Structure formats: structure tokens, C-alpha cells
C-alpha positions in Angstrom: 44.7 116.0 176.5 43.3 112.5 175.8 43.2 110.0 173.0 39.8 111.5 172.0 41.1 115.0 171.5 40.2 116.1 168.0 43.1 116.6 165.5 45.5 114.2 167.3 47.3 111.9 164.8 46.5 108.1 165.1 50.0 107.2 166.2 49.9 109.9 168.9 46.4 108.8 169.9 47.7 105.2 170.4 50.6 106.4 172.5 48.4 108.4 174.8 46.0 105.5 175.1 48.8 103.1 176.1 50.3 105.5 178.4 47.0 106.0 180.2 46.8 102.4 181.0 50.4 101.7 182.2 51.6 105.1 183.5 50.9 106.9 186.7 48.8 110.1 186.4 51.8 112.4 187.1 53.9 110.9 184.4 50.9 111.2 182.0 50.8 114.9 182.7 54.5 115.2 181.8 53.9 113.4 178.5 51.0 115.8 177.7 53.2 118.8 178.5 56.0 117.6 176.3 53.6 117.0 173.5 52.2 120.5 173.8 55.7 122.0 173.7 56.4 119.9 170.6 53.3 121.3 168.9 54.2 124.9 169.7 57.8 124.3 168.5 56.4 123.0 165.2 54.2 126.1 164.8 57.1 128.4 165.6 59.2 126.6 163.0 56.8 127.6 160.2 58.2 130.1 157.7 57.8 133.7 158.8 55.4 135.9 156.7 57.1 137.2 153.5 56.7 140.4 151.6 54.4 138.8 149.1 51.8 138.4 151.9 51.5 142.2 152.3 52.4 143.4 148.8 48.8 143.5 147.6 47.7 145.5 150.7 50.5 148.1 150.2 49.6 148.3 146.5 45.9 148.8 147.1 45.9 151.1 150.1 49.3 153.0 149.9 50.6 152.8 146.4 48.3 155.6 145.0 50.1 158.3 147.0 53.4 156.6 147.7 54.9 156.7 144.2 57.0 159.1 142.2 55.1 162.3 141.4 52.6 161.8 144.2 52.1 163.5 147.6 53.6 160.6 149.6 57.0 161.5 151.0 58.6 158.3 149.8 57.6 155.7 147.2 56.4 152.2 148.4 56.1 150.4 145.1 58.7 147.6 145.6 60.3 145.6 148.3 63.6 147.6 148.0 61.5 150.8 148.7 59.4 149.4 151.4 62.0 147.6 153.5 63.8 150.7 155.0 60.4 152.0 156.1 59.1 148.8 157.7 59.1 150.0 161.3 57.6 153.3 160.4 54.8 151.5 158.5 54.1 149.3 161.5 53.8 152.3 163.7 51.5 154.2 161.2 49.1 151.3 160.9 49.0 150.7 164.6 48.3 154.4 165.2 45.7 154.4 162.4 47.4 157.4 160.8 47.9 155.5 157.6 46.3 154.7 155.3 44.5 158.0 155.7 40.9 157.4 156.7 39.4 159.5 159.4 35.7 158.6 159.6 34.8 156.9 162.9 33.6 153.5 161.6 31.7 152.6 164.8 29.2 155.4 164.3 29.5 156.7 160.7 27.6 155.5 157.7 29.5 152.9 155.6 31.4 154.3 152.6 32.4 152.5 149.5 35.7 154.2 149.1 36.9 153.1 152.6 40.7 152.7 152.5 41.2 151.8 156.1 42.8 148.5 157.2 40.9 145.8 159.1 42.3 144.4 162.3 43.3 141.2 160.4 45.2 143.3 157.8 46.9 145.3 160.5 48.0 142.1 162.2 49.4 140.8 158.9 51.6 143.9 158.4 52.7 143.9 162.0 53.6 140.2 161.9 55.7 140.8 158.8 57.6 143.7 160.4 58.1 141.8 163.6 59.6 138.9 161.7 62.3 141.2 160.3 60.4 142.3 157.2 61.8 139.3 155.2 61.7 139.4 151.4 60.9 135.8 150.9 60.1 134.8 147.4 59.3 138.1 145.7 56.2 137.9 143.5 57.5 140.0 140.7 60.1 142.6 140.0 57.3 144.7 138.6 55.3 146.7 141.2 51.6 145.8 141.4 49.2 148.4 140.0 47.6 150.7 142.6 43.8 150.9 143.0 43.4 154.7 143.2 45.2 155.4 140.0 42.6 156.6 137.5 41.5 153.5 135.6 41.7 153.5 131.9 38.3 154.5 130.7 36.2 152.3 128.5 35.9 155.2 126.0 37.6 158.4 125.2 36.4 161.6 127.0 34.0 163.7 125.0 35.8 166.9 126.2 39.2 167.6 127.7 39.8 170.9 129.4 43.5 171.6 130.1 45.4 173.8 132.5 47.7 175.9 130.2 51.1 175.2 131.8 50.6 176.7 135.2 53.9 177.8 136.8 54.3 176.8 140.5 57.3 178.3 142.2 59.6 176.4 144.5 58.7 178.5 147.6 56.3 181.2 148.7 52.5 181.5 148.8 50.5 180.7 145.7 47.3 182.6 145.6 44.0 180.9 144.6 44.1 181.0 140.8 41.1 180.8 138.4 40.9 179.5 134.9 37.6 180.3 133.0 36.8 178.3 129.8 34.0 179.0 127.4 32.4 175.6 126.8 30.5 176.8 123.6 27.7 174.4 124.4 24.8 175.3 122.1 22.5 172.9 124.0 22.2 171.5 127.5 24.7 168.8 128.3 24.4 166.0 130.8 27.7 164.9 132.3 27.7 161.2 133.1 31.2 161.1 134.5 34.0 163.6 135.2 37.5 162.9 136.3 40.7 164.9 137.0 44.0 163.9 135.4 46.4 165.7 137.7 49.8 166.3 136.4 51.8 167.3 139.5 49.8 166.0 142.5 52.7 166.8 144.8 51.9 170.5 144.5 48.2 170.5 144.0 46.4 171.1 147.2 43.0 171.0 145.5 41.2 171.8 142.3 37.5 172.5 142.0 35.7 172.7 138.7 32.6 175.0 138.9 29.9 175.4 136.2 29.2 179.1 135.8 25.7 179.6 134.2 25.0 182.4 131.8 24.7 185.8 133.5 26.4 184.6 136.7 28.2 187.2 138.9 30.9 184.7 139.9 34.4 186.0 138.9 32.5 187.7 136.1 35.4 189.9 135.1 38.0 187.1 134.7 39.4 186.7 131.2 39.0 183.4 129.3 41.7 180.8 129.1 44.3 182.7 131.1 45.2 181.9 134.8 43.8 184.7 136.8 44.0 185.7 140.5 40.6 187.1 141.3 40.0 189.7 144.1 37.8 188.9 147.0 35.1 191.1 145.7 35.1 189.4 142.3 34.8 186.0 144.0 32.0 186.9 146.4 30.0 189.1 144.0 26.3 188.1 144.2 23.1 189.9 143.1 20.2 190.1 145.5 18.1 187.9 143.2 20.8 185.3 142.5 20.7 181.9 144.1 23.8 179.9 144.7 22.9 177.6 141.8 22.6 180.6 139.6 26.1 181.8 140.6 27.9 178.5 140.3 27.6 174.7 140.8 30.4 172.4 141.8 31.0 169.8 139.1 33.9 167.9 140.7 36.7 168.5 143.1 40.2 167.1 143.5 42.0 166.7 146.8 44.9 164.5 148.2 43.8 160.9 148.1 41.3 161.6 145.3 40.1 158.6 143.2 37.3 158.8 140.6 33.9 157.6 141.9 30.8 157.3 139.7 27.6 159.0 140.7 25.6 156.0 139.9 23.4 154.4 137.2 21.1 156.8 135.3 22.5 159.8 137.2 24.3 162.8 135.7 25.1 166.5 136.4 23.7 169.2 134.1 25.6 171.9 132.3 23.2 174.4 130.8 23.9 175.8 127.3 26.0 178.9 127.3 27.7 178.0 130.6 31.4 178.4 131.3 33.7 176.2 133.3 35.7 177.8 136.1 38.7 176.0 137.6 39.5 177.1 141.2 43.1 176.0 141.6 45.1 176.0 144.9 48.8 175.1 144.5 51.2 174.7 147.4 55.0 175.2 146.8 57.0 172.2 148.0 60.6 173.2 147.3 60.7 172.3 143.6 59.6 174.5 140.8 57.2 172.8 138.4 54.9 173.5 135.5 51.5 171.9 135.9 49.4 170.8 133.0 46.5 169.0 134.7 43.3 168.1 132.7 39.6 167.6 133.4 38.0 164.8 131.4 34.2 165.0 130.7 32.0 162.2 129.5 28.6 163.1 128.1 25.5 161.0 128.7 23.9 159.7 125.5 20.4 160.5 126.9 18.9 162.5 129.8 19.2 160.6 133.1 16.5 159.7 135.5 18.2 161.6 138.3 20.2 164.8 138.4 23.1 165.1 140.8 23.7 168.3 142.6 26.5 169.5 144.9 25.6 171.7 147.9 28.0 173.7 150.1 26.6 174.7 153.5 29.2 176.9 155.0 29.9 179.2 158.0 31.4 182.4 156.6 30.9 184.1 160.0 33.8 182.3 161.6 35.4 184.2 164.5 37.6 181.8 166.4 39.0 183.5 169.6 42.7 183.4 170.4 43.7 180.3 172.4 40.2 178.7 172.2 40.8 174.9 172.2 37.3 173.8 171.2 35.5 176.5 169.2 32.3 175.2 167.7 30.9 176.3 164.3 27.6 175.3 162.8 25.9 175.4 159.4 23.1 173.4 157.7 21.1 172.6 154.6 17.3 172.0 154.7 15.8 170.0 151.9 12.6 171.3 150.3 12.2 168.2 148.1 13.0 164.5 148.6 16.6 163.7 147.6 19.1 160.8 147.7 22.3 161.4 149.6 25.3 160.2 147.6 28.4 161.6 149.4 29.7 164.0 152.1 32.9 165.8 152.7 33.9 167.8 155.7 36.3 170.7 155.0 38.4 172.8 157.5 42.0 174.1 157.6 44.9 173.8 160.0 42.9 174.5 163.2 40.3 171.9 162.3 39.9 169.5 165.2 36.7 167.4 164.6 33.7 167.3 162.3 30.2 165.8 162.4 27.3 165.7 159.9 23.9 164.5 161.1 20.5 164.1 159.4 17.5 165.4 161.3 14.3 164.0 159.8 10.9 165.7 159.8 9.7 163.4 162.6 12.5 164.5 164.8 14.7 161.4 164.4 18.5 161.9 164.2 20.9 159.9 162.1 24.6 160.3 162.3 26.1 160.4 158.8 29.8 160.9 159.6 32.0 161.7 162.6 35.6 162.6 162.1 37.1 162.7 165.6 40.6 163.5 164.4 40.4 165.8 161.5 43.6 166.1 159.3 43.7 169.1 156.9 46.2 167.3 154.7 43.5 164.8 153.6 40.3 166.3 152.1 38.4 163.0 151.7 35.1 162.7 150.0 33.1 159.9 151.6 30.8 158.0 149.2 28.0 156.1 150.8 27.9 152.4 150.1 24.1 152.5 150.1 22.7 155.9 149.1 20.4 157.3 151.8 16.8 158.6 151.1 16.1 162.0 152.7 12.5 163.0 152.7 11.3 166.6 152.2 12.0 168.6 155.3 15.2 166.7 156.3 18.0 168.9 157.6 21.7 168.0 157.4 23.5 169.7 160.3 27.3 170.3 159.9 29.2 170.8 163.2 32.9 171.7 163.2 35.3 172.1 166.1 38.6 174.0 166.1 41.7 174.1 168.2 43.2 177.6 168.2 45.3 176.9 171.3 49.1 176.6 171.6 48.6 172.9 172.1 47.7 172.5 168.4 51.0 171.7 166.7 49.5 172.8 163.4 48.4 176.2 164.6 50.3 179.0 162.8 49.4 181.6 165.4 47.3 180.9 168.5 47.2 184.6 169.5 45.0 185.7 166.5 41.2 185.7 166.0 40.6 183.6 163.0 38.1 184.3 160.3 37.0 182.7 157.0 39.7 182.8 154.3 41.4 180.9 151.5 44.8 180.1 152.9 45.7 177.4 155.3 46.3 179.9 158.1 42.7 181.1 157.7 39.8 178.8 158.3 36.7 177.4 156.7 33.7 175.3 157.6 32.2 173.6 154.5 30.1 170.5 154.6 30.1 169.4 151.0 27.0 167.3 150.1 26.1 165.5 146.9 22.5 164.5 146.3 20.4 163.0 143.5 16.8 163.9 142.7 14.2 163.5 139.8 15.8 165.1 136.8 12.5 166.6 135.8 12.3 168.7 139.0 13.8 172.1 139.6 17.3 172.3 141.0 16.3 174.4 144.0 16.1 171.3 146.3 17.6 172.9 149.5 17.9 176.0 151.5 21.3 176.7 153.0 21.9 178.5 156.4 22.1 182.2 156.1 25.8 182.1 157.0 26.5 179.9 153.9 26.3 182.6 151.2 28.5 185.6 150.7 26.9 188.9 151.4 25.1 190.6 148.5 27.8 192.5 146.7 26.9 193.8 143.3 29.3 192.7 140.6 31.6 195.2 139.0 30.1 196.9 135.9 
């Protein structure tokens, strides 16, 4: 250190200059060492990080699930609630298990709903815990709002479809339940936005809202407005001349960690006149009996959009995972017969799910990795919305690869000695690569061809 070192106070600079003239070099080194120690001591004496430095992070990234009535095992909405879990929070953020975000950011596309923590944010939380998780000066006794609560809409919904007090027992297996609602639309309706208002998120594993066009064979015998457990044959019924879009079209899904995301300006989904709405509801008992009254809110567009949004579900219904196989590979794909814009992707597997990858293969042979999930977690069925929607020319194929661990080394594996096939429950398996695309609203909806293993076999509907 010298008198010319940047940032040295004038008085200190003068002392160093004088010392350099009258002291021996060895003594000068001692002075410099003492000065450095003094600077470090001053830095160490600074106030430790307080709760207010991490409160916004916890509110934004954790509070949506960690609050009463949500799926988080404990609320984290105030200092009193956070403090006992400080060490566990530190471990979770260092292990990247919380907040739940499983896309490999080094190779995946960028997503606008990314809830992961940056290295700087992780350091901030760890520093607070290492300092003893001090309260400091609390910002407010009122918890901050959380970002993945459904925001208050700018207008009232045009239509609300309600679940009629669905009873969920405290224990046992709850079969997939269906609710069919006659929409009574006398004309085509464009849906600009749709959002779930879930009543008891702690027991809702997922809810899917499907549009069932007139004449569809999909759960065709289900009664209206009554929760109904459909048989496998009712659910998979399909005529030989019936495309998947003619059977059903996914409007919107809910899963743990869900937050409403817009499809984009001048984009909407289409519900043809005469269509029904079918709720596919999957509840999971959690030890407490509840009655669920969730709602789906629909907002109509005031004019036809420029682009129609469509959901596709390439799947592998031919799954046959051998007993003990630690790395079984499953494949499905969608080939686009028209140019489209990719909006979102969502990998879906069950308890044996290990890793997932979705890749675009362009007509010229180029490959682009869309998403890689190296550590799949069945408890978090995240939909990943691209920050910059991706243009896919005609002839592009999206390949969906899934890997499963059916070995005893998988702690989530219910039975490693069974061959596992496609099925609804968590102990069965699925491979679905949910894809949302947008295209010119004046064009036909048949924009893609799915792999042959995606559709149920042709089973005529019951008369």
C-alpha cells in the first residue's frame, strides 16, 4: 500500500508518506499490515444482514406456496414463521431444491416465469442465516404480497364455471373425476384469458379444463354438472375419423406452482359454438377432509384475434418400463405442418420420472434444445413460458424424450419389481410433452401431426 493507493483518506495518505521518508522498510510493512487489519475490522463491525434484506425474495419466490391453504408444508409469510426454518431454507437454496425450478438454465431457452434464485440472491439468504437470522428492523407487521397469487383482474370475468362442492376425503385414493358443463354458446367465442381460482390447493394435484366440440366421443356419456368418474373406455373412446382436436382441446391446466400467464397480445383460444367444458380433476388426500369449490374464470376477446393459440399433447401411451430399469427411455414427437410460434412447454411424468428434454429439429437438420430438466420432480408440474416466443417453420419437429428410474435406488418408486405402463395414478406413468403454439387465426387448426403413440387406440364410443 502507498500514499497513491485509491480510496485512502487524506490523513492516512499523509501518514504513509511521512512514514515512507523516515521509517525503515520493515517498519513500513508493519504499518501497512496494521492498517489492513483495521480496515477488515471495520468491515466486520458493520451491521449483519437483517430480515428486511431477504423479505422481498421470500415473498416473491416462496410466499405463493408457503402460506395457509397452499401446498407448502409451512407458512413463510412473516419473520416469526421464517426464523425457525432459517437453516432449512439455507440448505434448500444451496441445494437448488427451492424455489422449485428444474430447467437447466445453461442449455434451456429462457423463460419469463423463472422463479429460480440468482447466485447473488442465494448469497444474500445464506449470509442472513449465517449471521444468526437476525430480525433487525422489521419492515412491517403485515406480510408482503406474493407474486404468484392470482392478481386482481382489471375487469370481471365474462363467465365463471364452478366446481360444485367436490368432497375430498382425508385418506385413500381419489379417482380422476370429470365435470361436464354445457356452455350454451350460440356462437364461436374467443377466450383472451383464462385463469383458475383454486379453493383448496393443498389437495388439488392438477385440474385441466378441456373444450369438447360438438359430436366429440370424449367422455360422451358423462352427465352434465355432476362430478363423474369415467371409465377408461369412456375416456379413450375415439372414432376412426376423429382427430384429437375434434375430440378435445386443452384450454388451461392447473398444477402446483401455477400462476396465470397471458398468451400474448392479439392471441386467444377458440371455443366453437355448441361446445362443452370438461374439467379433469385429480385430487390427492392429505389427511384432512375438505370440500373444494374451485372456479375457472373466462375472459372473452372483444374481437377475433390475429393469432389462435392451440395446445398439443404428444404422448407415449405405449410405455412399458421393465422392473428395475434405472434409465428407461421414452420418446414422442409433434411434426408441424404449418408455421407456428412456440409459446410454452411442459414436461409431464410421474413418480419414476428422472429427466426430460424437448428439442426442436428444423427442416434443414439444425437442432435447438428447448428445455432440459435433469432432475425431474413429480410434485412440481411447471409450465415454462418462453421469454421470446420461438418461430417454428413448417416441417419442424419437436422431439420429447423422457427417462425413468424404475430401480430400487429411486426413493419415490412405489414398486421396482413391476413393469410400468401408462396410467392415471402416481404409481402408473406418463410421458406427455405439453406444447402451446400460436398461428394465423384464419388458418385451420390442424397444424401438427403427433406421433402414432400419442393417441388412444380407435375405440368406438358407447351407443
